[in-house]
C-alpha positions, 0 to 999 in steps of 0.5 A, a space after each residue: 500500500 502506497 502512502 496516501 496523497 494529500 491535496 492542499 489549497 494555496 494562494 495563486 503565486 505571483 512571478 518575480 523578476 525574470 519569472 513567468 506564471 504557468 497555468 498547468 493543463 497536464 502533468 505526468 508520472 515517472 518512476 521517480 515519483 513511485 520511488 518518492 512515495 515509497 521513501 526510496 529517493 534522495 533529497 526529497 521534500 513532502 512539503 513540495 508539490 509532486 511531479 516533474 513533467 508539466 505542460 501548460 500556458 504562460 499567463 503572466 510574465 514578471 518584471 525584467 523578463 526578456 521580450 521573448 518570454 513576454 511573447 510567450 504569454 498565451 502560448 503553450 509550453 513544456 517545463 524543463 524538468 530539472 534545475 542546475 544543468 545548463 549545457 555542459 555535455 559531461 554533467 551538471 556545472 555544479 552538482 550541488 545545485 542540480 535537482 529534478 523538480 517535484 518533491 525536491 528539497 532543493 526547489 520546494 516551490 516547483 512541481 507540476 502537480 498543481 494548477 499554477 507554477 512560477 518558474 524562471 523564464 529560461 525554464 519553459 520551452 515553447 511546446 511543439 504545436 502538434 502535441 496535445 496537453 497529455 502528449 506535451 506532459 508526457 515528453 519532458 523527463 523521458 524525452 531528455 533522458 532518451 535524447 542524452 542516452 541515444 544522441 549524446 552518449 551512444 554515437 549511434 543516432 544515425 541511419 543504418 546503425 543497429 540499436 537494441 533498446 531494452 525494457 520497451 514499454 517504459 517511457 524512456 525506452 519508447 522515446 528512445 525508440 521513436 528518436 532512433 526510428 526517426 533518424 533511421 536506426 534499425 532497432 530491436 527491443 526486449 520486453 517481458 511481454 510479447 504484446 509490447 514487442 508487437 506494439 513496438 514493431 508497429 512503431 518502427 522496431 524491426 523485432 524483439 525478444 522476451 528477456 525472461 526467456 533463457 538465451 534470448 541473446 542467441 535468438 536476437 543474434 539470429 535476427 540481425 541482418 546478414 550484411 551487418 550482423 552486430 549491434 552498434 549500441 545498446 540503450 539500457 534501463 535495466 542493468 543486471 546481465 545486460 553486459 554479459 548478454 550483449 557483449 557477443 552481439 556488439 561490434 568491437 568498440 560497441 557502446 552500452 548506455 545505461 540510464 536506469 537499473 530496474 533489476 537492481 543496484 548492480 550490474 555485471 562486467 565481464 572480461 570479454 567486454 573488456 577484451 572487445 573494447 566495449 564501452 559502458 556509459 552511465 547516463 541520466 537526464 540531460 542539460 537544458 540545452 539537450 532538452 531544447 534540442 530534443 523539443 526542437 527535434 520532436 517539433 521537426 519530426 512531428 513525434 507524438 510521445 506515447 500516452 498509456 492512460 489518462 485520469 482527470 483532476 488533481 482531486 481524483 485521488 483514486 484515479 491517480 493512485 490507479 496510475 501509480 498501481 499501473 506503474 508499480 505492476 509494470 502495466 503501462 505502455 507509455 506515460 501515465 498522465 493527469 489532466 489538471 484542466 478537466 475541460 481538456 479532452 483526453 487523447 485517443 489512445 
């Protein structure tokens, strides 16, 4: 049983210098939020609003805002889901100031499970016009995480590269799939359910394997094309045995990018990987620059994030708890979204 959620009434905030006020239309859940509810995440505050993903409309700009920020009044935006990382490709410029918003002890006033939020003018980005509110809320955290893993870290974000994405069905994995397909990669996936593999194939994946089955890597090897019978990169959110399972499939100097470890806090490293010059790279969310580049790519390619299920209303405790239960059980295929503005229509799923 997860701890109960609490809804509070607070005054509508007022933007200060170089800040904007955003009326939020939709917010989305991430695994981080499930961990927070279970007290399994560092640096949290239960006095801060929940959730990091948000889509809304700029309704007011504070003093000294740039003309570009004032021009956003009345426009739909997505919120940058973190603070303290501007553009350094290696990591946050000052790790002490870096934090994901939502239930954060470092940034207690900022979270997307509320009707209005004040943020810095640089912490909103014009939303791609083709996205619905639910799709816009589904994009930020998983989008920038997938972008950094695939584009910044793997070196495989180009046509003809063979890429394996593990754990398809989760938000980051699905976003990585969409990005990889959009740049022309050949993509294979793993999942615990055949139905999720089938849906991934419908989104452009070549095929996939059930990771719960013994020797799944051997079946995957037989799927690789004869003219290029190896993987260039693995985009992994599971950890565990991913190195030993994929070393024989990766080319010499191939890359494993790990952005999550859902199977446990440790993973293997085998001598064969060292002898083959395999690179293992850790990856997290990205910088503000990577976020902006990702949003522009989504706009250009007309990518629509996958939304698994939507509930309406921050006061819908039962419905929101149901989203968390979906996540806890691994039922979702895509993002779980709360429509804050009840008058907004749900997307057709």
